[in-house]
N, C-alpha and C positions, 0 to 999 in steps of 0.2 A: 687204429681200429680195434685192437685188443682191449685197450682201456675203455673205449667207448662201449663195448659189449657189456663189461662189468658195471659200468656206470648206469646203463639203461636197465639192467637187471636190478640194481639197487634202487633205482627210481621206481620201478614197477613194484618192488617189495614194499617200499615206503608208502606208495599209493594204496596198496592192499591193506596195510596196517592202519593207515588213516581212515579208510572206509570202514574197517572193522570197528575201530574206536567210535566213529561217528554213529554207527549202527547201535552199538551198546548204549551210548548216551541217549540216543533217540528212544530206545526201548525203555530206559530207566525213567525218562520224563513222562512217558505214556502211562507207566504203572503207578506213578504218584497220584494220590487222590486230589482232585481239584478243590474240594471243599473238606477241610479237616473237621468241621463241626458235625456233630451227630444230627441225623435227621429225626424229626419228631415222629413218634409212633402214630398209627392211625387210630388206635384205641384211645379213649379219654384217659387222662392222667390218673384220675381217681380209681378207675377200674384196674389199671396196672398196679397201683399202690396197694389197693385192698387185696388183690390176689396175692401179691408178694408178702403182705403182712400175714395173711392166713397161712401161707406156706411156711413162713418163719415160726408162727405159733405152733404148727404141727411138728416142727423139728425138735421142739423142746430143748433148745440148746442150753439156756441158762439153768434149766432144771438138771441137766447132766453135767454142770460145772464148766461149760464152754462159754464163759462170759465174754471173752474177747470176740469170738465168732458171732455171738448174739448181737453185741453192740456194733460190730462191723457191718453186719447185714442190715440191722435196723437203721443205722445212719445212711447206708447206701440207698435203702428204700426211700428215706426222707430226701436225700440229695437228688435222687432221680425224679421224685415227685415235684420238687421245687423247679427242676429244669423243665420238665414236661408241662407244668402248670403255669409258671411265670417266666420261663426262659432264664432262670438264675443258674449260672454255671457253677453250681455248688460242689460238683466233683473236684474242681480245681481250687476250691476255697478252704481256708481254715475256719474253725468254728466262729471266731469273731467276725470274719468277713461275711459269713452266712447271716449272722445276726444283724449286721448292718444292712444287708440286702433285704432282709425281712421287714425292717423298719420302713422300707419304701412301699410296702404292699398294704393298702388300706383294708384288704379283706382279712388280714391276720391281726386279731385283736391282742391287747396287752397280755391277757392271760395265756394265750397260745405262745406268744414270744417268750414269756417267762418259763413256761413248761419246756419249750424247746431249748432254751438256754441251759436249763438244768440238765436236760437229756444230753446235750452236746458236751457239757462239762463232765458228766458222769462217764460218757463214752470215751472222752479223751483220757480220763483217769484210768479206766479199765484197759484201754488199748496201749497206753504209754507208761503208766505207772503200776500196772498189774494190780489195780484195786479190785476188790470183790464185793460188789454191791449186795444189799439185802434183797430178799424176794420182792418186797413192796416196791423198791426202787425199780426193779426190772419190769414189774407189772405197770407201774406208773409211766415208765419210759415208753413202753409199747402203746399204752392208752393215749399218751400225748400225741404220738404220730397218727394213731387211728382217728382221734377226734379232730385233729387238724385236717386230715384228708376228708373226713365226713362233712365238716362244716365249711370247707372252702371249695368243695367240688363244683364244677360248672354243670349246672342243670340245663338240659336242653329245653328251651321254651316250648317247642311243639309237644314234646312228651309230657311236660307239666300240664299244658292245657288239655291234652287228651285224658290224663288221669282225672282232672277236675270234671271234665265232661262225662266220664264213665261213672263217677260217684254220684252224679245228679240223678 
């Protein structure tokens, strides 16, 4: 009887520990996101990109000698635009993979691809080799992203016909 009493207490303690562990595991599974992919924003991709580009321009990073920050933000804006516009997971890609993905997009012409390739190479040199590009290169890099966004934005057909109707 004496041993049985300690055996039952041990069994009860083991049951409580097992329930506690099960509860922790159940809570951990519930906290993990079901979909690890980012959701697309409700605003059009070009609106977000243009707003971010204007914010970057106002910071005047490269003018203050912060080339690495400038190119990091500029390429992040480009990568985010590519994801939001064409669902290209550019944030997880290296420059060469981004260029391969851009070749699959007919909206992006050869001139844009060439400018973006130059931008990505310059950004890689600045971020990883501590290069210091000239002012013209910094301006050209910004304009490359800006023109890509402007020329590849999705225009809402209804708004376009309203504008044409208003001008008549």
